[in-house]
C-alpha atoms as one frame of an Amber mdcrd trajectory, in Angstrom:
protein
 -24.834 -31.658  13.121 -21.960 -34.019  13.929 -18.616 -32.323  14.655 -16.760
 -34.330  12.016 -19.417 -33.465   9.424 -18.807 -29.791  10.178 -15.050 -30.203
   9.888 -15.289 -32.238   6.683 -18.020 -30.310   4.879 -17.780 -26.636   5.898
 -17.343 -24.196   3.024 -17.326 -20.435   2.888 -20.469 -18.659   1.727 -19.658
 -15.515  -0.199 -23.284 -14.444  -0.649 -24.968 -13.675   2.649 -28.221 -12.045
   3.615 -30.294 -11.161   6.652 -31.816 -11.357   8.996 -29.065 -11.309  11.566
 -28.460 -14.614  13.294 -30.444 -15.000  16.514 -28.748 -13.847  19.741 -28.373
 -17.475  20.889 -26.676 -18.357  17.612 -24.266 -15.435  17.960 -23.442 -16.438
  21.526 -22.642 -19.980  20.370 -20.371 -18.563  17.658 -18.583 -16.275  20.105
 -18.143 -19.078  22.658 -16.573 -21.264  19.975 -13.921 -18.587  19.388 -12.930
 -18.722  23.041 -12.095 -22.451  22.769  -9.274 -21.933  20.258  -5.835 -23.338
  20.952  -4.190 -20.828  23.272  -0.732 -21.566  24.707  -0.434 -20.230  28.278
  -4.103 -19.173  28.203  -3.161 -15.654  27.152  -6.429 -14.956  25.316  -4.458
 -12.935  22.737  -7.506 -11.732  20.866 -10.405  -9.364  20.885 -13.363  -9.059
  18.556 -15.462  -6.153  17.347 -19.033  -6.965  16.318 -20.328  -4.667  13.610
 -23.964  -4.667  12.544 -26.788  -2.327  11.649 -25.710   1.209  10.829 -22.230
   0.537  12.186 -21.635  -1.362   8.920 -22.068   1.923   7.039 -19.407   3.521
   9.239 -17.120   0.561   8.496 -17.829   1.089   4.795 -16.730   4.705   5.176
 -13.455   3.481   6.716 -12.977   1.079   3.780 -13.572   3.999   1.381 -11.140
   6.259   3.275  -8.504   3.532   3.101  -9.062   3.050  -0.634  -8.701   6.792
  -1.263  -5.514   6.901   0.796  -4.069   4.145  -1.427  -5.398   5.623  -4.675
  -6.620   9.245  -4.447  -7.816   9.211  -8.065 -10.120   6.217  -7.498 -13.212
   6.386  -9.705 -16.491   7.114  -7.851 -18.054   3.783  -8.903 -15.116   1.801
  -7.516 -15.168   3.870  -4.350 -18.854   3.058  -3.819 -18.187  -0.619  -4.491
 -15.484  -0.556  -1.822 -17.807   1.235   0.609 -20.563  -1.328   0.006 -18.316
  -4.247   1.019 -19.317  -3.620   4.618 -22.947  -4.283   3.688 -22.367  -7.776
   2.255 -23.565  -9.471   5.455 -25.785  -8.520   8.372 -22.983  -9.079  10.913
 -19.240  -8.604  10.623 -16.844  -9.722  13.336 -13.429  -8.067  13.223 -10.845
 -10.461  14.671  -7.937  -8.634  16.277  -4.802 -10.299  17.562  -3.831  -8.491
  20.737  -0.571 -10.138  21.789   0.546 -10.326  25.386   4.191 -10.261  26.493
   5.238 -13.806  27.378   8.698 -15.430  27.425   7.508 -18.697  25.842   4.698
 -17.621  23.512   5.881 -15.541  20.528   3.697 -13.116  18.666   3.307 -15.475
  15.712   1.782 -18.139  17.940  -0.633 -15.577  19.371  -1.627 -14.424  15.869
  -2.212 -18.049  14.917  -4.333 -18.520  18.032  -6.535 -15.644  16.899  -6.778
 -17.298  13.479  -7.808 -20.524  15.207 -10.541 -18.567  17.013 -11.822 -17.348
  13.633 -11.801 -20.910  12.281 -13.774 -22.060  15.323 -16.339 -19.345  14.615
 -16.585 -20.448  10.965 -17.272 -24.004  12.121 -19.877 -22.843  14.665 -21.608
 -20.790  11.971 -21.780 -23.776   9.627 -22.921 -26.133  12.395 -25.942 -23.890
  12.957 -26.936 -23.822   9.297 -25.712 -20.263   8.761 -23.089 -18.932   6.365
 -19.830 -17.052   6.745 -16.703 -16.033   4.924 -13.360 -14.865   6.323 -11.975
 -11.873   4.423  -8.660 -10.061   4.707  -7.128  -7.738   2.114  -5.725  -4.237
   2.232  -8.219  -3.083   4.854  -6.527  -5.191   7.538  -3.407  -3.023   7.328
  -4.917   0.313   6.278  -4.229   3.105   8.778  -7.725   4.591   8.281  -9.371
   1.278   9.141  -7.033   0.482  12.035  -7.451   3.940  13.552 -11.194   4.049
  12.966 -11.643   0.683  14.697  -9.312   1.578  17.571  -6.699  -1.040  16.709
  -3.558  -0.382  18.770  -0.041  -0.311  17.301   0.873  -3.723  18.743  -2.344
  -5.310  17.467  -3.127  -6.868  14.099  -6.417  -7.355  12.287  -6.490 -11.049
  11.419  -9.611 -10.712   9.341 -13.213  -9.727   8.892 -15.697 -12.550   9.457
 -18.856 -11.839   7.479 -21.813 -13.857   8.721 -25.495 -14.248   8.047 -27.831
 -16.547   6.168 -26.629 -18.175   2.963 -28.081 -16.452  -0.099 -28.170 -19.002
  -2.896 -26.246 -22.202  -3.526 -22.801 -22.818  -2.100 -20.119 -24.841  -3.751
 -19.548 -28.290  -2.295 -16.449 -28.945  -0.228 -13.693 -30.209  -2.534 -12.874
 -33.885  -2.150  -9.166 -33.646  -1.398  -7.013 -36.751  -1.172  -5.448 -36.925
   2.280  -2.370 -38.722   0.882  -1.586 -35.654  -1.257  -0.907 -33.649   1.896
   0.112 -36.116   4.615   3.273 -38.212   4.357   5.125 -40.412   6.810   8.518
 -39.061   7.773
């Protein structure tokens, strides 16, 4: 697939299924992350790959976080929260792990981690797979952060769910460039 086609046509796939992507496909996705814009080559990121039964443990962390926010949460909603970790065969947790640097502020390092996630999304799409980048309360929840070993200075940028597309995806919207880009 042509690089510009990927950049112009990629869309998120909210419904994903197995099997897991092949090891070579995962390696290509991971390598794409490492090519993100990165001022001073700090590599201000790290990634946790969650698959198999580890997804159930992540679901337990999501449930713990939900109960911490709302102790009276109904059992059905708690189970729905727990099952979010089973929506894809592989989940990559993107963690910004900033490094002290006089010219590269934390925000730029967080954005670099976000760029790494975007590169992974593009690599997924280029290989005919599907992915969606999710955030939400779990990124800040103490139970999730602690359970995943996220340090105080670190930030979860998102959860990248990836697998095979299950069903139709919506087409990329045809946005007018002139609505967003203006000469100064």
